C-alpha positions in Angstrom: -97.8 -42.2 46.8 -95.6 -41.7 50.2 -92.8 -39.2 50.6 -90.9 -39.1 53.3 -87.6 -37.7 54.3 -84.9 -40.3 54.2 -82.6 -37.7 56.1 -82.6 -33.7 56.0 -81.2 -33.7 52.5 -83.4 -36.3 50.6 -86.9 -37.4 50.1 -88.1 -41.0 48.9 -90.9 -41.0 46.7 -92.4 -44.3 46.0 -93.7 -45.2 42.6 -94.0 -47.8 39.8 -91.6 -48.5 36.8 -94.1 -47.4 33.6 -91.6 -47.9 30.9 -88.2 -49.0 30.2 -86.1 -47.7 27.3 -82.6 -49.2 27.3 -81.1 -48.0 30.6 -83.6 -44.9 30.9 -86.2 -46.1 33.2 -89.8 -44.1 33.6 -91.4 -43.9 37.2 -95.0 -43.0 37.6 -95.5 -41.2 40.7 -98.7 -40.9 42.2 -100.1 -38.0 44.0 -98.3 -37.2 47.2 -100.0 -37.0 50.4 -98.0 -34.6 52.3 -98.3 -31.9 49.6 -100.9 -30.3 51.4 -98.7 -29.4 54.2 -95.9 -28.5 51.8 -95.0 -24.9 51.9 -93.6 -25.0 48.4 -96.2 -26.8 46.8 -97.1 -24.0 44.5 -93.7 -24.0 42.9 -93.3 -27.9 42.8 -94.8 -29.9 39.8 -95.6 -32.9 42.1 -98.7 -31.6 43.6 -100.3 -30.2 40.3 -101.8 -33.5 39.2 -102.6 -37.3 40.2 -99.7 -38.6 38.1 -96.3 -37.5 37.5 -93.4 -39.2 35.7 -89.7 -38.8 36.2 -86.8 -40.5 34.0 -84.2 -42.4 35.8 -81.3 -43.7 34.5 -80.3 -47.5 35.5 -77.0 -48.8 33.7 -77.7 -52.2 35.4 -81.2 -52.6 33.6 -82.4 -54.5 36.7 -85.8 -53.3 37.1 -89.2 -54.4 35.3 -92.2 -52.9 34.1 -94.8 -52.6 36.7 -92.2 -53.1 39.6 -92.5 -51.0 42.7 -89.7 -48.6 43.4 -88.5 -45.9 45.7 -87.0 -43.0 44.1 -84.5 -40.9 46.3 -84.0 -37.0 45.3 -81.9 -34.7 47.0 -83.7 -31.5 48.4 -80.7 -29.2 46.6 -81.9 -30.4 43.1 -85.3 -29.0 43.6 -83.7 -25.6 44.6 -81.6 -25.8 41.5 -84.5 -27.0 39.3 -86.5 -24.0 40.7 -83.7 -21.4 39.8 -83.2 -22.5 36.2 -86.8 -22.8 35.7 -88.3 -19.7 37.0 -85.9 -17.6 39.1 -83.2 -17.1 36.4 -85.6 -16.5 33.1 -87.5 -13.9 35.4 -84.4 -12.2 36.4 -83.4 -12.2 32.7 -86.7 -10.9 31.5 -86.7 -8.1 33.8 -83.1 -7.1 33.0 -84.2 -6.9 29.1 -87.2 -5.0 30.2 -85.2 -2.5 32.0 -82.4 -2.2 29.4 -84.7 -2.1 26.4 -87.2 0.3 27.9 -84.3 3.0 28.2 -83.6 2.2 24.4 -86.9 1.4 22.8 -90.6 2.2 23.3 -92.3 0.6 25.8 -94.5 -2.1 23.6 -91.2 -3.0 21.8 -89.3 -3.5 25.3 -92.0 -5.8 26.5 -92.1 -7.8 23.4 -88.3 -8.0 23.4 -88.5 -9.0 27.3 -90.9 -12.1 26.5 -89.1 -13.0 23.3 -85.6 -13.4 24.9 -86.8 -16.3 26.6 -87.3 -18.1 23.2 -83.6 -18.4 22.8 -82.9 -19.3 26.7 -85.4 -22.3 26.6 -83.9 -23.3 23.5 -80.5 -23.3 25.1 -81.9 -25.2 28.3 -83.4 -27.7 25.8 -79.8 -28.3 23.9 -78.3 -28.5 27.3 -80.4 -31.3 28.2 -77.8 -34.1 28.7 -76.1 -31.6 31.0 -79.1 -31.2 33.2 -79.8 -35.1 32.9 -76.3 -35.7 34.7 -76.4 -32.6 37.1 -79.9 -33.7 38.0 -79.2 -37.3 39.1 -82.2 -39.1 40.8 -81.3 -42.7 42.3 -83.9 -45.6 42.3 -84.3 -48.8 44.3 -86.6 -51.6 45.1 -89.1 -50.9 47.5 -88.5 -52.9 50.7 
C-alpha cells in the first residue's frame, strides 16, 4: 500500500473495496511500505499486520467491490484516536490507583484500577456512532 502525505495535515492510503453494506464501505488497506521509517509505528495499528480494514461511509453508493480506492485520513484524527484509546484510559487507571490506594489495600486498589477500564470501554462502545461522525474518513477512486 502506498501512503503519502497529500499536504501537511493529511495522509492518503490506497486500498481495495472489500465489502459494501448499504452506505458503509469496508476498504482493505495493505501493509504500508512507509511504516518502517515512521516514528509512531509502535502506536499505530496500520503497521501491525499485512492487512487492515477501515469502514468508510459513502452515501452516494458509487463504489464497487474490488475497486481500487484512496482513503484520505487527517493527521489530527490519529492523535485523537491515540488519546481516546490509550492516553485517557491510562490517566483514568493511574488516578483510580492513586486515589484507591489511599483508601483500600494495595491489591484491591490495583484490581479496582484495572476494572475501572471496563465501564470506560463499554461507554466508548456505546458512543460508537458519535466517534464514527467525529473520525470522518474520505474515499475517492484512484487516479
